[in-house]
Structures are given as C-alpha cells and as structure tokens.
DRENLOZA-478618 format. One record per residue (C-alpha): x, y negated, z; residue number from 0; chain. Coordinates in steps of 0.25 Angstrom, whole numbers, plus 5000, padded with zeros to 4 digits. Layout:
BEGIN
+------+------+------+-----+-------+
:    u :    v :    w :   n : chain :
+------+------+------+-----+-------+
:    X :    Y :    Z : NUM :     A :
...
+------+------+------+-----+-------+
//
This chain:
BEGIN
+------+------+------+-----+-------+
:    u :    v :    w :   n : chain :
+------+------+------+-----+-------+
: 5085 : 4956 : 5222 :   0 :     A :
: 5088 : 4971 : 5224 :   1 :     A :
: 5073 : 4973 : 5219 :   2 :     A :
: 5073 : 4966 : 5208 :   3 :     A :
: 5087 : 4972 : 5203 :   4 :     A :
: 5080 : 4985 : 5205 :   5 :     A :
: 5069 : 4982 : 5196 :   6 :     A :
: 5078 : 4978 : 5185 :   7 :     A :
: 5086 : 4989 : 5186 :   8 :     A :
: 5073 : 4999 : 5186 :   9 :     A :
: 5066 : 4991 : 5174 :  10 :     A :
: 5078 : 4991 : 5167 :  11 :     A :
: 5079 : 5005 : 5168 :  12 :     A :
: 5065 : 5008 : 5164 :  13 :     A :
: 5068 : 4999 : 5154 :  14 :     A :
: 5079 : 5007 : 5147 :  15 :     A :
: 5074 : 5021 : 5152 :  16 :     A :
: 5062 : 5019 : 5140 :  17 :     A :
: 5070 : 5016 : 5128 :  18 :     A :
: 5081 : 5024 : 5132 :  19 :     A :
: 5070 : 5036 : 5134 :  20 :     A :
: 5069 : 5033 : 5121 :  21 :     A :
: 5081 : 5036 : 5116 :  22 :     A :
: 5078 : 5052 : 5119 :  23 :     A :
: 5065 : 5054 : 5118 :  24 :     A :
: 5059 : 5052 : 5103 :  25 :     A :
: 5047 : 5052 : 5095 :  26 :     A :
: 5046 : 5066 : 5088 :  27 :     A :
: 5040 : 5065 : 5074 :  28 :     A :
: 5036 : 5082 : 5075 :  29 :     A :
: 5022 : 5084 : 5069 :  30 :     A :
: 5023 : 5069 : 5066 :  31 :     A :
: 5033 : 5067 : 5055 :  32 :     A :
: 5034 : 5079 : 5043 :  33 :     A :
: 5047 : 5087 : 5044 :  34 :     A :
: 5060 : 5084 : 5037 :  35 :     A :
: 5059 : 5098 : 5032 :  36 :     A :
: 5076 : 5099 : 5021 :  37 :     A :
: 5074 : 5084 : 5019 :  38 :     A :
: 5086 : 5077 : 5026 :  39 :     A :
: 5082 : 5062 : 5022 :  40 :     A :
: 5067 : 5065 : 5027 :  41 :     A :
: 5072 : 5071 : 5040 :  42 :     A :
: 5082 : 5058 : 5043 :  43 :     A :
: 5070 : 5050 : 5039 :  44 :     A :
: 5060 : 5057 : 5049 :  45 :     A :
: 5071 : 5057 : 5059 :  46 :     A :
: 5069 : 5040 : 5058 :  47 :     A :
: 5054 : 5040 : 5057 :  48 :     A :
: 5054 : 5050 : 5072 :  49 :     A :
: 5064 : 5042 : 5079 :  50 :     A :
: 5061 : 5028 : 5077 :  51 :     A :
: 5047 : 5027 : 5068 :  52 :     A :
: 5038 : 5038 : 5073 :  53 :     A :
: 5032 : 5032 : 5087 :  54 :     A :
: 5024 : 5019 : 5078 :  55 :     A :
: 5023 : 5027 : 5064 :  56 :     A :
: 5015 : 5041 : 5071 :  57 :     A :
: 5005 : 5042 : 5080 :  58 :     A :
: 5006 : 5055 : 5089 :  59 :     A :
: 5020 : 5053 : 5092 :  60 :     A :
: 5024 : 5054 : 5107 :  61 :     A :
: 5027 : 5039 : 5111 :  62 :     A :
: 5037 : 5036 : 5123 :  63 :     A :
: 5037 : 5038 : 5136 :  64 :     A :
: 5033 : 5021 : 5138 :  65 :     A :
: 5022 : 5022 : 5129 :  66 :     A :
: 5012 : 5024 : 5139 :  67 :     A :
: 5016 : 5012 : 5148 :  68 :     A :
: 5009 : 5000 : 5149 :  69 :     A :
: 5012 : 4989 : 5136 :  70 :     A :
: 5021 : 4999 : 5131 :  71 :     A :
: 5008 : 5007 : 5128 :  72 :     A :
: 4999 : 4997 : 5119 :  73 :     A :
: 5013 : 4991 : 5113 :  74 :     A :
: 5017 : 5006 : 5109 :  75 :     A :
: 5001 : 5008 : 5102 :  76 :     A :
: 5002 : 4997 : 5096 :  77 :     A :
: 5015 : 4998 : 5090 :  78 :     A :
: 5010 : 5014 : 5084 :  79 :     A :
: 4998 : 5006 : 5079 :  80 :     A :
: 5006 : 4997 : 5070 :  81 :     A :
: 5016 : 5007 : 5067 :  82 :     A :
: 5005 : 5019 : 5062 :  83 :     A :
: 4998 : 5006 : 5055 :  84 :     A :
: 5010 : 5003 : 5046 :  85 :     A :
: 5013 : 5018 : 5044 :  86 :     A :
: 5012 : 5030 : 5050 :  87 :     A :
: 5024 : 5039 : 5047 :  88 :     A :
: 5016 : 5053 : 5052 :  89 :     A :
: 5004 : 5049 : 5040 :  90 :     A :
: 5015 : 5045 : 5031 :  91 :     A :
: 5026 : 5056 : 5032 :  92 :     A :
: 5015 : 5066 : 5031 :  93 :     A :
: 5007 : 5063 : 5017 :  94 :     A :
: 5003 : 5077 : 5015 :  95 :     A :
: 5008 : 5089 : 5009 :  96 :     A :
: 5015 : 5085 : 4997 :  97 :     A :
: 5013 : 5070 : 4996 :  98 :     A :
: 5025 : 5062 : 4999 :  99 :     A :
: 5027 : 5050 : 5010 : 100 :     A :
: 5020 : 5038 : 5001 : 101 :     A :
: 5028 : 5027 : 4996 : 102 :     A :
: 5020 : 5016 : 5005 : 103 :     A :
: 5026 : 5024 : 5019 : 104 :     A :
: 5040 : 5026 : 5013 : 105 :     A :
: 5040 : 5010 : 5007 : 106 :     A :
: 5038 : 5005 : 5024 : 107 :     A :
: 5047 : 5014 : 5028 : 108 :     A :
: 5057 : 5008 : 5017 : 109 :     A :
: 5054 : 4995 : 5022 : 110 :     A :
: 5055 : 4998 : 5037 : 111 :     A :
: 5069 : 5004 : 5035 : 112 :     A :
: 5072 : 4993 : 5026 : 113 :     A :
: 5070 : 4981 : 5033 : 114 :     A :
: 5071 : 4987 : 5048 : 115 :     A :
: 5056 : 4982 : 5053 : 116 :     A :
: 5055 : 4996 : 5061 : 117 :     A :
: 5054 : 4999 : 5072 : 118 :     A :
: 5050 : 4987 : 5081 : 119 :     A :
: 5057 : 4980 : 5090 : 120 :     A :
: 5050 : 4984 : 5101 : 121 :     A :
: 5050 : 4997 : 5098 : 122 :     A :
: 5065 : 4998 : 5096 : 123 :     A :
: 5066 : 4991 : 5110 : 124 :     A :
: 5062 : 5004 : 5116 : 125 :     A :
: 5068 : 5016 : 5107 : 126 :     A :
: 5082 : 5007 : 5104 : 127 :     A :
: 5085 : 5018 : 5092 : 128 :     A :
: 5074 : 5015 : 5085 : 129 :     A :
: 5081 : 5004 : 5075 : 130 :     A :
: 5082 : 5009 : 5062 : 131 :     A :
: 5095 : 5014 : 5058 : 132 :     A :
: 5101 : 5012 : 5046 : 133 :     A :
: 5103 : 5025 : 5045 : 134 :     A :
: 5087 : 5026 : 5048 : 135 :     A :
: 5083 : 5017 : 5038 : 136 :     A :
: 5092 : 5023 : 5026 : 137 :     A :
: 5084 : 5039 : 5032 : 138 :     A :
: 5071 : 5029 : 5031 : 139 :     A :
: 5074 : 5025 : 5016 : 140 :     A :
: 5080 : 5038 : 5012 : 141 :     A :
: 5068 : 5044 : 5015 : 142 :     A :
: 5060 : 5035 : 5007 : 143 :     A :
: 5069 : 5035 : 4996 : 144 :     A :
: 5069 : 5050 : 4995 : 145 :     A :
: 5052 : 5049 : 4996 : 146 :     A :
: 5051 : 5040 : 4984 : 147 :     A :
: 5061 : 5047 : 4975 : 148 :     A :
: 5054 : 5060 : 4976 : 149 :     A :
: 5040 : 5058 : 4976 : 150 :     A :
: 5037 : 5042 : 4973 : 151 :     A :
: 5046 : 5038 : 4962 : 152 :     A :
: 5040 : 5035 : 4949 : 153 :     A :
: 5044 : 5044 : 4938 : 154 :     A :
: 5054 : 5037 : 4928 : 155 :     A :
: 5059 : 5025 : 4942 : 156 :     A :
: 5074 : 5022 : 4939 : 157 :     A :
: 5083 : 5031 : 4949 : 158 :     A :
: 5084 : 5021 : 4956 : 159 :     A :
: 5070 : 5017 : 4959 : 160 :     A :
: 5066 : 5030 : 4963 : 161 :     A :
: 5066 : 5027 : 4979 : 162 :     A :
: 5060 : 5014 : 4976 : 163 :     A :
: 5048 : 5008 : 4984 : 164 :     A :
: 5042 : 5004 : 4970 : 165 :     A :
: 5039 : 5013 : 4959 : 166 :     A :
: 5036 : 5011 : 4945 : 167 :     A :
: 5022 : 5015 : 4940 : 168 :     A :
: 5019 : 5028 : 4933 : 169 :     A :
: 5009 : 5028 : 4921 : 170 :     A :
: 4997 : 5036 : 4926 : 171 :     A :
: 4996 : 5049 : 4922 : 172 :     A :
: 4988 : 5062 : 4923 : 173 :     A :
: 4974 : 5052 : 4921 : 174 :     A :
: 4962 : 5056 : 4910 : 175 :     A :
: 4964 : 5048 : 4897 : 176 :     A :
: 4948 : 5047 : 4896 : 177 :     A :
: 4946 : 5045 : 4911 : 178 :     A :
: 4955 : 5033 : 4909 : 179 :     A :
: 4948 : 5028 : 4897 : 180 :     A :
: 4932 : 5030 : 4902 : 181 :     A :
: 4938 : 5024 : 4917 : 182 :     A :
: 4942 : 5012 : 4909 : 183 :     A :
: 4929 : 5009 : 4902 : 184 :     A :
: 4922 : 5011 : 4917 : 185 :     A :
: 4933 : 5001 : 4922 : 186 :     A :
: 4928 : 4991 : 4911 : 187 :     A :
: 4914 : 4995 : 4914 : 188 :     A :
: 4904 : 4982 : 4918 : 189 :     A :
: 4892 : 4992 : 4921 : 190 :     A :
: 4898 : 4996 : 4931 : 191 :     A :
: 4893 : 4984 : 4939 : 192 :     A :
: 4879 : 4981 : 4940 : 193 :     A :
: 4878 : 4971 : 4933 : 194 :     A :
: 4887 : 4976 : 4921 : 195 :     A :
: 4897 : 4964 : 4925 : 196 :     A :
: 4909 : 4969 : 4932 : 197 :     A :
: 4918 : 4980 : 4929 : 198 :     A :
: 4930 : 4986 : 4937 : 199 :     A :
: 4939 : 4976 : 4927 : 200 :     A :
: 4931 : 4965 : 4932 : 201 :     A :
: 4938 : 4965 : 4946 : 202 :     A :
: 4951 : 4974 : 4941 : 203 :     A :
: 4954 : 4970 : 4927 : 204 :     A :
: 4965 : 4976 : 4921 : 205 :     A :
: 4971 : 4962 : 4913 : 206 :     A :
: 4971 : 4956 : 4926 : 207 :     A :
: 4978 : 4966 : 4935 : 208 :     A :
: 4968 : 4974 : 4938 : 209 :     A :
: 4962 : 4963 : 4946 : 210 :     A :
: 4952 : 4952 : 4945 : 211 :     A :
: 4963 : 4942 : 4948 : 212 :     A :
: 4952 : 4936 : 4957 : 213 :     A :
: 4952 : 4933 : 4973 : 214 :     A :
: 4937 : 4944 : 4974 : 215 :     A :
: 4932 : 4950 : 4962 : 216 :     A :
: 4917 : 4946 : 4957 : 217 :     A :
: 4907 : 4956 : 4959 : 218 :     A :
: 4893 : 4957 : 4951 : 219 :     A :
: 4885 : 4946 : 4952 : 220 :     A :
: 4897 : 4938 : 4956 : 221 :     A :
: 4898 : 4944 : 4970 : 222 :     A :
: 4912 : 4941 : 4975 : 223 :     A :
: 4921 : 4953 : 4982 : 224 :     A :
: 4929 : 4949 : 4994 : 225 :     A :
: 4943 : 4956 : 4990 : 226 :     A :
: 4952 : 4955 : 4979 : 227 :     A :
: 4952 : 4967 : 4968 : 228 :     A :
: 4963 : 4976 : 4967 : 229 :     A :
: 4971 : 4979 : 4956 : 230 :     A :
: 4965 : 4991 : 4949 : 231 :     A :
: 4980 : 4993 : 4944 : 232 :     A :
: 4989 : 5004 : 4948 : 233 :     A :
: 4978 : 5008 : 4958 : 234 :     A :
: 4978 : 5023 : 4955 : 235 :     A :
: 4990 : 5022 : 4964 : 236 :     A :
: 4985 : 5016 : 4978 : 237 :     A :
: 4982 : 5024 : 4990 : 238 :     A :
: 4966 : 5021 : 4991 : 239 :     A :
: 4956 : 5009 : 4982 : 240 :     A :
: 4953 : 4994 : 4986 : 241 :     A :
: 4960 : 4985 : 4996 : 242 :     A :
: 4953 : 4994 : 5009 : 243 :     A :
: 4955 : 5005 : 5003 : 244 :     A :
: 4941 : 5011 : 5004 : 245 :     A :
: 4940 : 5018 : 4990 : 246 :     A :
: 4951 : 5030 : 4991 : 247 :     A :
: 4953 : 5034 : 4976 : 248 :     A :
: 4951 : 5025 : 4963 : 249 :     A :
: 4939 : 5034 : 4962 : 250 :     A :
: 4933 : 5028 : 4972 : 251 :     A :
: 4936 : 5015 : 4972 : 252 :     A :
: 4929 : 5014 : 4959 : 253 :     A :
: 4918 : 5017 : 4964 : 254 :     A :
: 4917 : 5005 : 4974 : 255 :     A :
: 4916 : 4994 : 4967 : 256 :     A :
: 4903 : 4998 : 4958 : 257 :     A :
: 4895 : 5001 : 4972 : 258 :     A :
: 4900 : 4987 : 4979 : 259 :     A :
: 4890 : 4976 : 4977 : 260 :     A :
: 4899 : 4966 : 4977 : 261 :     A :
: 4906 : 4974 : 4965 : 262 :     A :
: 4897 : 4979 : 4953 : 263 :     A :
: 4887 : 4981 : 4963 : 264 :     A :
: 4883 : 4994 : 4956 : 265 :     A :
: 4881 : 5008 : 4956 : 266 :     A :
: 4885 : 5022 : 4951 : 267 :     A :
: 4870 : 5023 : 4948 : 268 :     A :
: 4868 : 5011 : 4940 : 269 :     A :
: 4883 : 5012 : 4934 : 270 :     A :
: 4880 : 5026 : 4929 : 271 :     A :
: 4867 : 5022 : 4923 : 272 :     A :
: 4872 : 5012 : 4915 : 273 :     A :
: 4886 : 5021 : 4910 : 274 :     A :
: 4876 : 5032 : 4906 : 275 :     A :
: 4871 : 5022 : 4895 : 276 :     A :
: 4884 : 5023 : 4887 : 277 :     A :
: 4888 : 5034 : 4881 : 278 :     A :
: 4903 : 5032 : 4880 : 279 :     A :
: 4905 : 5032 : 4895 : 280 :     A :
: 4893 : 5044 : 4898 : 281 :     A :
: 4902 : 5052 : 4887 : 282 :     A :
: 4914 : 5050 : 4892 : 283 :     A :
: 4912 : 5051 : 4908 : 284 :     A :
: 4902 : 5064 : 4903 : 285 :     A :
: 4917 : 5071 : 4896 : 286 :     A :
: 4926 : 5067 : 4906 : 287 :     A :
: 4918 : 5070 : 4919 : 288 :     A :
: 4910 : 5082 : 4922 : 289 :     A :
: 4900 : 5071 : 4930 : 290 :     A :
: 4900 : 5063 : 4919 : 291 :     A :
: 4895 : 5049 : 4922 : 292 :     A :
: 4895 : 5049 : 4936 : 293 :     A :
: 4901 : 5037 : 4946 : 294 :     A :
: 4911 : 5049 : 4952 : 295 :     A :
: 4918 : 5050 : 4935 : 296 :     A :
: 4915 : 5034 : 4933 : 297 :     A :
: 4924 : 5032 : 4945 : 298 :     A :
: 4935 : 5043 : 4942 : 299 :     A :
: 4935 : 5037 : 4927 : 300 :     A :
: 4937 : 5023 : 4932 : 301 :     A :
: 4950 : 5028 : 4943 : 302 :     A :
: 4954 : 5036 : 4934 : 303 :     A :
: 4956 : 5023 : 4924 : 304 :     A :
: 4960 : 5015 : 4936 : 305 :     A :
: 4970 : 5025 : 4939 : 306 :     A :
: 4977 : 5022 : 4924 : 307 :     A :
: 4980 : 5010 : 4929 : 308 :     A :
: 4996 : 5010 : 4931 : 309 :     A :
: 5002 : 4997 : 4927 : 310 :     A :
: 5015 : 5004 : 4923 : 311 :     A :
: 5028 : 4996 : 4917 : 312 :     A :
: 5030 : 4984 : 4927 : 313 :     A :
: 5044 : 4978 : 4925 : 314 :     A :
: 5047 : 4984 : 4940 : 315 :     A :
: 5042 : 4998 : 4934 : 316 :     A :
: 5054 : 4997 : 4924 : 317 :     A :
: 5063 : 4990 : 4935 : 318 :     A :
: 5061 : 5005 : 4942 : 319 :     A :
: 5062 : 5012 : 4930 : 320 :     A :
: 5076 : 5009 : 4930 : 321 :     A :
: 5076 : 4992 : 4920 : 322 :     A :
: 5083 : 4986 : 4928 : 323 :     A :
: 5082 : 4973 : 4921 : 324 :     A :
: 5066 : 4975 : 4923 : 325 :     A :
: 5065 : 4965 : 4932 : 326 :     A :
: 5070 : 4951 : 4936 : 327 :     A :
: 5082 : 4950 : 4947 : 328 :     A :
: 5070 : 4942 : 4953 : 329 :     A :
: 5060 : 4953 : 4953 : 330 :     A :
: 5071 : 4962 : 4957 : 331 :     A :
: 5075 : 4953 : 4969 : 332 :     A :
: 5059 : 4953 : 4974 : 333 :     A :
: 5058 : 4968 : 4972 : 334 :     A :
: 5069 : 4969 : 4984 : 335 :     A :
: 5062 : 4960 : 4994 : 336 :     A :
: 5050 : 4966 : 4989 : 337 :     A :
: 5054 : 4977 : 4996 : 338 :     A :
: 5064 : 4971 : 5006 : 339 :     A :
: 5052 : 4961 : 5011 : 340 :     A :
: 5045 : 4973 : 5014 : 341 :     A :
: 5033 : 4970 : 5001 : 342 :     A :
: 5037 : 4984 : 4996 : 343 :     A :
: 5033 : 4991 : 5010 : 344 :     A :
: 5016 : 4990 : 5007 : 345 :     A :
: 5020 : 4989 : 4993 : 346 :     A :
: 5028 : 5002 : 4989 : 347 :     A :
: 5026 : 5011 : 4975 : 348 :     A :
: 5021 : 5010 : 4963 : 349 :     A :
: 5010 : 5001 : 4965 : 350 :     A :
: 5017 : 4995 : 4974 : 351 :     A :
: 5005 : 4995 : 4983 : 352 :     A :
: 4991 : 5001 : 4987 : 353 :     A :
: 4997 : 5012 : 4997 : 354 :     A :
: 4995 : 5008 : 5010 : 355 :     A :
: 4985 : 4999 : 5016 : 356 :     A :
: 4991 : 4987 : 5024 : 357 :     A :
: 4987 : 4975 : 5034 : 358 :     A :
: 4986 : 4961 : 5027 : 359 :     A :
: 4993 : 4954 : 5038 : 360 :     A :
: 5002 : 4963 : 5044 : 361 :     A :
: 5013 : 4953 : 5048 : 362 :     A :
: 5005 : 4942 : 5047 : 363 :     A :
: 4989 : 4940 : 5049 : 364 :     A :
: 4986 : 4936 : 5033 : 365 :     A :
: 4969 : 4933 : 5037 : 366 :     A :
: 4974 : 4923 : 5048 : 367 :     A :
: 4975 : 4913 : 5037 : 368 :     A :
: 4962 : 4919 : 5030 : 369 :     A :
: 4953 : 4915 : 5043 : 370 :     A :
: 4952 : 4930 : 5047 : 371 :     A :
: 4949 : 4943 : 5039 : 372 :     A :
: 4937 : 4946 : 5032 : 373 :     A :
: 4931 : 4957 : 5031 : 374 :     A :
: 4939 : 4960 : 5016 : 375 :     A :
: 4952 : 4959 : 5025 : 376 :     A :
: 4949 : 4970 : 5034 : 377 :     A :
: 4955 : 4978 : 5023 : 378 :     A :
: 4955 : 4994 : 5025 : 379 :     A :
: 4948 : 4990 : 5039 : 380 :     A :
: 4935 : 4989 : 5030 : 381 :     A :
: 4939 : 5002 : 5025 : 382 :     A :
: 4940 : 5010 : 5036 : 383 :     A :
: 4938 : 5003 : 5048 : 384 :     A :
: 4950 : 5008 : 5054 : 385 :     A :
: 4956 : 4994 : 5063 : 386 :     A :
: 4970 : 4998 : 5057 : 387 :     A :
: 4966 : 4994 : 5045 : 388 :     A :
: 4959 : 4981 : 5044 : 389 :     A :
: 4967 : 4972 : 5037 : 390 :     A :
: 4975 : 4982 : 5027 : 391 :     A :
: 4973 : 4983 : 5013 : 392 :     A :
: 4979 : 4992 : 5002 : 393 :     A :
: 4991 : 4984 : 4998 : 394 :     A :
: 4990 : 4981 : 4985 : 395 :     A :
: 4999 : 4985 : 4973 : 396 :     A :
: 5008 : 4975 : 4968 : 397 :     A :
: 5010 : 4981 : 4953 : 398 :     A :
: 5004 : 4968 : 4945 : 399 :     A :
: 5002 : 4960 : 4954 : 400 :     A :
: 5006 : 4949 : 4947 : 401 :     A :
: 4991 : 4951 : 4941 : 402 :     A :
: 4985 : 4955 : 4954 : 403 :     A :
: 4981 : 4941 : 4961 : 404 :     A :
: 4978 : 4935 : 4967 : 405 :     A :
: 4982 : 4945 : 4979 : 406 :     A :
: 4979 : 4951 : 4992 : 407 :     A :
: 4966 : 4958 : 4996 : 408 :     A :
: 4958 : 4944 : 4997 : 409 :     A :
: 4964 : 4938 : 4983 : 410 :     A :
: 4969 : 4927 : 4992 : 411 :     A :
: 4984 : 4925 : 4986 : 412 :     A :
: 4982 : 4920 : 4969 : 413 :     A :
: 4999 : 4922 : 4970 : 414 :     A :
: 5009 : 4934 : 4969 : 415 :     A :
: 5019 : 4923 : 4978 : 416 :     A :
: 5009 : 4920 : 4987 : 417 :     A :
: 5003 : 4934 : 4991 : 418 :     A :
: 5019 : 4937 : 4992 : 419 :     A :
: 5022 : 4927 : 5003 : 420 :     A :
: 5009 : 4930 : 5009 : 421 :     A :
: 5012 : 4946 : 5011 : 422 :     A :
: 5025 : 4945 : 5014 : 423 :     A :
: 5021 : 4935 : 5025 : 424 :     A :
: 5009 : 4943 : 5032 : 425 :     A :
: 5013 : 4956 : 5028 : 426 :     A :
: 5028 : 4956 : 5030 : 427 :     A :
: 5029 : 4944 : 5040 : 428 :     A :
: 5039 : 4938 : 5028 : 429 :     A :
: 5040 : 4924 : 5021 : 430 :     A :
: 5045 : 4924 : 5010 : 431 :     A :
: 5053 : 4914 : 5002 : 432 :     A :
: 5048 : 4907 : 4988 : 433 :     A :
: 5061 : 4915 : 4982 : 434 :     A :
: 5056 : 4928 : 4988 : 435 :     A :
: 5042 : 4927 : 4985 : 436 :     A :
: 5047 : 4923 : 4972 : 437 :     A :
: 5054 : 4937 : 4969 : 438 :     A :
: 5044 : 4946 : 4974 : 439 :     A :
: 5034 : 4939 : 4965 : 440 :     A :
: 5043 : 4941 : 4954 : 441 :     A :
: 5044 : 4956 : 4957 : 442 :     A :
: 5028 : 4960 : 4960 : 443 :     A :
: 5028 : 4952 : 4944 : 444 :     A :
: 5038 : 4965 : 4939 : 445 :     A :
: 5028 : 4973 : 4944 : 446 :     A :
: 5017 : 4971 : 4932 : 447 :     A :
: 5013 : 4982 : 4926 : 448 :     A :
: 5006 : 4986 : 4910 : 449 :     A :
: 4994 : 4993 : 4909 : 450 :     A :
: 4994 : 4999 : 4894 : 451 :     A :
: 5006 : 4993 : 4891 : 452 :     A :
: 5004 : 4979 : 4894 : 453 :     A :
: 5008 : 4970 : 4906 : 454 :     A :
: 4996 : 4966 : 4917 : 455 :     A :
: 4998 : 4953 : 4917 : 456 :     A :
: 4993 : 4942 : 4927 : 457 :     A :
+------+------+------+-----+-------+
//
C-alpha cells in the first residue's frame, strides 16, 4: 500500500514538474521572428507569438524538455507539422525587404484571436500560461490593424474600414492601353486553337463571370477537361494561376492552354503561322514588342489584357467607401457572419481569395462522399509532388461569385447556398442554419462588380 502510494506521489510530482518547468523555460524567437525596433504595437504582438505560438508555428525552435519522450515525441511532431501547414510564422513575418506581412496571414491571425481556437487543449495542458488572454487578443488585433491600414488599405476606403479584412478593388493602373487592346483581340481569337474553334474567351467568357458556367470545359474536338474553369476576372491579384498553382504568372498561364491537347491542342509555331497572315496583328505586335510576333509577346499581351479585368464598383465596395446604405441589413449581417464563422480567414483582401492554397476538407473528408479522390482532386500536389500539398487548391476569389457557378474545383455545386453550406461543413466543421446561409449568400451577392461600366450579371 505504501509503495503504491509512493508511486502515485512520484508520478504526480513528475506530472507537475513538466508543466511547471514550462512556466520558466520559454521558446526563443531570436533569429526566427523579426525585430520590433521602435514599433511598440509589433513588440506586443511578437511577445504573444513567441510565448504562445512559436513551438508549433516555426521551424528550428528549441523544444521543451519532454519533446524527446516516447509518445510525446510523435504527438509534438504531428502538432508542429500541422501548425506549419496552417501558418509558418517565420516565413509570414519575414516576407522580405520592403514587403509587408501578407493579407492572408493577417486574416488567419485575426481569426484565431477572435475565435479563441488556439492554442489547442493538449498544448495548454502542458503549458499553463499559453491561453490567449484578452490582452493577447487585443495586441494581435491591434498589430494586424496597423499593418492593414499602413500597407493594404485601398485608397478611398472609408476611415472606419482601413483596418478591415476585406478591401475595395481599385481600378488597374500602369497598363499599356495598346497592349491591353491587342491582348483583348488575341484573348478572343480562335486561331490560337488547332482547328480555329476555341478562343481563351471560350472557357473564360466575359459575359459569364469570366468562366464558361459549365462543370468542365470542352476543348478541341469535343475533348472534356477534368477541372472547373476559374474566373479570369481579377486574376492579376492572385498569388499564382490555375487551381494547382502550376503557373507563377499570367504570362505563364496564357502559355498553357495553347499546348494542352484537351484544350486548344495546338503549338506556338502553328499559331504564329496563322497569325502572320493577319497584317493588323503583325503590325500591332511589331510596334509594341521588339521581337514582334513571338510566343512571349502573345502571352504578354494576353496577360496585360487580363490584368485590366478588374471588376470595381460593387455595392459592397461602395459600402466600404462610406456609403452606408449601399448594402442591406441582411447583407451587413451576412458580412458579419462571413467573418465570425471563419470564411474571411481564407477569403481576405481585395479579391476575397486567390492568396493561399488550402486543403479541401480541412475539418471533414470532402472526398469520401465522392468515392475517393481522382487525380485532379490532388490539387497542388500535382504541381509540386510535395505530400503537404495533397488536396490543396488555390482559394478562389469570391468577387462576382453569383456569376461564376458551378462551384469548387470539381464544379459539383450548382447553387451558391449549397457551396456556402458545404464550405462551412468541410472546411470549418460548422453546420449553418438556413438563415445564416441566406445572409452570407446575400453578402456574397453584393460583391458583384462592374466591367466597362456594366455590372456582371448571372
């Protein structure tokens, strides 16, 4: 009996020793986190990151004493892997000389501060002082707001919305109008396809939300694609192009369909041979580009045109610019839900998306109901072959989303309300009510903008 009691006491002491030691031994952000300098707001945020986030959201941090223990070692490795996949603080807080922390990272940090979802319970069990206190949350949100107001606020946004997670679109500037014009011509030119039957606009129709409003696109000879055509509108704001991000730029993206056997099924020598018979095209390209009519010039012109496709002046943007009655009460409630539920954590910024790659089915298995994933469902993995990119897709923009149906990379959702419910369920583990869904949809409908002074319609 005494031995058993002694054993219990020893185990209790050991059980307390580890979390107590963690009250003293803290991770260090030296060499990992940026220096605050004279920025007091950043200094407060960095203190929170260092004390409560660093173990799981930065590589190379010295781990606590128990990190090499059996069982604990595997659990910690799993937590760190998941933490880094969600947010790598070292990378996000050190974006490079002259670059601000990005809108996507700011949105994720703000959401965690508001929702109180971090740190996870089993981490707090061993690190008693790591729960986010009210002061911690305010420190993070104050810093997020400062960065937004200084670096990401759109000129003309109302003072009360300079620190907002969503910002109005601004009209594009600095584009050569002659390149835009010839790019427009080439974007609509069917001679880019093998049999002169398909133009870029065939899958990205400007009167259909920049898409074809079909589940999958049809290529030359009736060949069917296996992934939904994303919108071309506002694509100049995206971090990379295509669902899997295989193209770094719009120029690189414009090169792809011409050579794809299930899209335009052609090649550049063939295309250029046809375009050389057009004096207007040859003249314009010779004037604008030193190399004249070559593939690089064609893709540059198309990309320049695509960068002009910014859909400004949505009703919601008018609201952000100070017109309080530009959206209805339901739309305002929908926007509040959009933020509180967690949608804005992946759909922030001016385009409300296009900035990150997220796992399809973050909280529940999306592909189970489909009978398992097919190759297109592997997402960014197809481009990088990195296991951590499996099932990750570029987050689509929500601008003009009422006109870009059907939804998701697989085009399986025909209605926006269905897409909202599924995203909440699979990505956030939330079951929205009919009322909540309706109000979020109402807000999303207010994001429809204009092109050449005309609203994009369904």
